[in-house]
Structure formats: C-alpha cells, structure tokens
C-alpha positions, 0 to 999 in steps of 0.5 A: 710811801712813794709817789708813783704815774699810777696807770689808766686801768678800767674794773667791773665789778660789784659796787656799795657806798657807804662810809668809814663809820658805818662799816665800823659799826656792825650792823650796818657793814655793808663790805663783807657782803660786797667782799663775801661776793668778790671772793666767791669762786665763780664771781666773775667767771663771765667777766669777758677781756680780764687782763689777771686773776689778781682782786681789785678794789676802787673806791671813788666817788667821795663825797668830801674826805675819810670821813664821808660817804665812798663808793666802793667796788670789787672787781677785775681789771679789763681790757674793755667793758663792753658787756658787763654781767648782770648786777656789775658796774665799770668804772675807769680809774684814770691815770695819775699820780698816788702815792703808793703803799705796800700793805702786807702781811695778814690780811684784812689786818693788815691792809686796815693797819695800811688804810690808817697809815693813808689817814694819819698823811691825811691827817696831818697836812703831809704833802701830798694831799691826798685828793679823795677822786680815785683810789685803788687796791690790787690784790694779789697772792703777795699781799695788796697795793696801794695807790693814793690818788693826790693833788699837784705839787705846783709849788714844786719845780715841774721842770727846768728853769726858765731862762730869763732874760735881762732887759737892758739898762 
C-alpha cells in the first residue's frame, strides 16, 4: 500500500445500495447481480466517450464506516456523461490522496483479501485514516487497483518550515 494522488474520474454504470453484512448473506447479496449485469457482453456498448476497456467500481455515499450502507456503481470511465443510457447513473470520482492497494491473483478471492487488508488498516486506527467518501476499484487484465480515499494528515508538514523572525529584546 502506498499513498498516491488519485486523479478525478467520471464513471457511468449501474448502481446498488448495500452493506457488507448483506453481501455476506447470499440471500440478500446484490453485488453478484450487479457484476453479472456489468460483465455481460455489450453491457456498455452504448456508452459514448469511453476512455479505456477497464471496468470501474465506485464505492460512495457511505452511511458511516465499512459497517454501514454504501452505494456501489460498476461501469466504465468516460470523458463526459451528456447522454446516459437507460438505467445507468454517472458519478464523478474526485481526485484526492488515496491509499493504493493492488489485488493480484484469482478473482474475486484476491480482491476480497485486499479489502480485508483495508478493513484491518481501518480498524487498527492506522494512518492515514480512511475518509469514507469515494473509493475506486479499477479492474484491468493484470488484476485490480484499489484506491481508498484518505483524510488529510494535518500533523504532517506540508512544505518547508516557516521562517520565524525573533522580536527584538
């Protein structure tokens, strides 16, 4: 895991609102259906302005932390979202400092293992702390790059030390 400046990204895709607890119960899980819909042949063929062939998963609108509800959008990155195909939403993923985790190996197991690393980081109180604003997964042929938004670290220096001039005695 390293800290990177995640660039702003615009994603168009399908969305569901869920919780990690619901996803652990096969009777209530919505993400398999979402991913099945997004992974179907031609699912994004009518989305104009696509920038690459990767699939993007945006986790946003967190109710609280990783135990609360959140919205997941699975789709494609685009230049503009002027015309949305029926049933799709657009979400702007802001450019922010983020922890980068790389999931490599057989999916979805490698990605689940990576999310468990994120949850351990969160629960341990390690820094930088998660922002619980908007996180991003980029699914590509080599695996998944997971960008987890962080809170600003106010205790760290942000540049050269300020010059202080002593007052005359």
